[in-house]
ZAMARFI-836137 format. One record per residue (C-alpha): residue in three letters; residue number from 1; x, y, z. Coordinates in Angstrom, 3 decimals, always signed. Example, Ala and Ser with C-alpha at 12.3 -4.5 7.8 and 13.67 -1.06 7.14 Angstrom:
BEGIN
[site 'ALA'; 1; [+12.300; -4.500; +7.800]];
[site 'SER'; 2; [+13.670; -1.060; +7.140]];
//
This chain:
BEGIN
[site 'MET'; 1; [+0.000; +0.000; +0.000]];
[site 'ASN'; 2; [+1.415; +3.409; -0.877]];
[site 'SER'; 3; [+1.165; +6.547; +1.241]];
[site 'THR'; 4; [-1.823; +7.880; -0.734]];
[site 'GLU'; 5; [-3.793; +4.710; +0.000]];
[site 'ASP'; 6; [-2.749; +4.866; +3.682]];
[site 'PHE'; 7; [-4.139; +8.403; +3.953]];
[site 'ARG'; 8; [-7.512; +7.404; +2.512]];
[site 'THR'; 9; [-7.897; +4.341; +4.713]];
[site 'ALA'; 10; [-10.118; +5.080; +7.683]];
[site 'ALA'; 11; [-8.766; +4.567; +11.162]];
[site 'LEU'; 12; [-11.219; +4.205; +14.031]];
[site 'ARG'; 13; [-10.558; +5.419; +17.559]];
[site 'TYR'; 14; [-12.627; +5.696; +20.683]];
[site 'ALA'; 15; [-13.432; +9.008; +22.334]];
[site 'VAL'; 16; [-14.821; +9.543; +25.839]];
[site 'ASP'; 17; [-16.921; +12.506; +26.894]];
[site 'THR'; 18; [-15.393; +13.119; +30.311]];
[site 'ALA'; 19; [-18.413; +15.174; +31.377]];
[site 'LEU'; 20; [-20.612; +12.082; +30.968]];
[site 'CYS'; 21; [-18.272; +9.347; +32.215]];
[site 'ALA'; 22; [-19.298; +8.083; +35.649]];
[site 'GLY'; 23; [-16.488; +5.569; +36.071]];
[site 'HIS'; 24; [-18.507; +2.348; +35.781]];
[site 'GLY'; 25; [-15.486; +0.644; +34.196]];
[site 'ARG'; 26; [-17.271; -1.413; +31.584]];
[site 'CYS'; 27; [-15.107; +0.009; +28.809]];
[site 'TYR'; 28; [-11.781; -0.998; +30.306]];
[site 'SER'; 29; [-13.202; -4.335; +31.418]];
[site 'LEU'; 30; [-14.492; -5.102; +27.920]];
[site 'ASP'; 31; [-11.606; -3.642; +25.910]];
[site 'PRO'; 32; [-8.442; -3.227; +27.989]];
[site 'ASP'; 33; [-6.366; -2.782; +24.819]];
[site 'HIS'; 34; [-8.094; +0.559; +24.226]];
[site 'PHE'; 35; [-9.056; +1.812; +27.702]];
[site 'ASP'; 36; [-7.468; +2.315; +31.081]];
[site 'SER'; 37; [-8.688; +4.107; +34.177]];
[site 'ASP'; 38; [-7.404; +7.206; +35.890]];
[site 'ASP'; 39; [-6.700; +7.424; +39.632]];
[site 'VAL'; 40; [-10.397; +7.665; +40.504]];
[site 'GLY'; 41; [-11.738; +5.115; +37.998]];
[site 'TYR'; 42; [-12.786; +7.248; +35.062]];
[site 'ALA'; 43; [-12.073; +6.031; +31.530]];
[site 'VAL'; 44; [-8.883; +6.993; +29.746]];
[site 'VAL'; 45; [-8.629; +6.176; +26.035]];
[site 'LEU'; 46; [-5.344; +4.629; +24.959]];
[site 'ASP'; 47; [-4.206; +6.034; +21.621]];
[site 'ARG'; 48; [-4.652; +3.027; +19.381]];
[site 'ALA'; 49; [-6.347; +3.106; +15.996]];
[site 'GLU'; 50; [-8.229; +0.189; +14.495]];
[site 'SER'; 51; [-9.328; -0.662; +10.973]];
[site 'ALA'; 52; [-12.928; -0.466; +9.841]];
[site 'SER'; 53; [-13.166; -4.254; +10.131]];
[site 'ARG'; 54; [-13.267; -3.830; +13.949]];
[site 'ARG'; 55; [-16.191; -1.378; +13.914]];
[site 'ALA'; 56; [-18.798; -3.919; +15.094]];
[site 'ALA'; 57; [-16.708; -4.935; +18.124]];
[site 'MET'; 58; [-16.058; -1.277; +18.944]];
[site 'GLU'; 59; [-19.773; -0.482; +18.664]];
[site 'ASP'; 60; [-20.466; -3.217; +21.249]];
[site 'VAL'; 61; [-18.216; -1.373; +23.715]];
[site 'VAL'; 62; [-19.926; +1.930; +22.896]];
[site 'ALA'; 63; [-23.335; +0.333; +23.529]];
[site 'ALA'; 64; [-22.166; -1.113; +26.867]];
[site 'CYS'; 65; [-21.506; +2.327; +28.367]];
[site 'PRO'; 66; [-24.519; +3.112; +30.583]];
[site 'GLU'; 67; [-23.793; +6.847; +30.432]];
[site 'GLY'; 68; [-23.396; +7.035; +26.644]];
[site 'ALA'; 69; [-19.985; +8.621; +27.157]];
[site 'ILE'; 70; [-18.102; +6.622; +24.505]];
[site 'SER'; 71; [-18.113; +7.282; +20.786]];
[site 'ILE'; 72; [-16.111; +6.184; +17.760]];
[site 'VAL'; 73; [-14.269; +8.777; +15.726]];
[site 'GLU'; 74; [-13.034; +8.146; +12.214]];
[site 'GLY'; 75; [-10.059; +9.710; +10.553]];
[site 'PRO'; 76; [-7.305; +8.966; +8.093]];
[site 'ALA'; 77; [-4.927; +6.171; +8.995]];
[site 'GLY'; 78; [-1.748; +7.381; +10.610]];
[site 'SER'; 79; [-3.399; +10.454; +12.128]];
//
């Protein structure tokens, strides 16, 4: 794959709305490769992009958040 193709390939990342997060911990229990917790138990997103093929698994984690604080953001690969 050349650099032009890399740029056009979507990379998916999680985002957490810290104003909504209540620290339930489901995100880092379900997907510890992408989430950690801070000193008081609130979600911290680890900077790791995934390909579009993982969208369904990521959407399961988003749906598991009782506060609706997690979303998926899409951008060019390598960003």
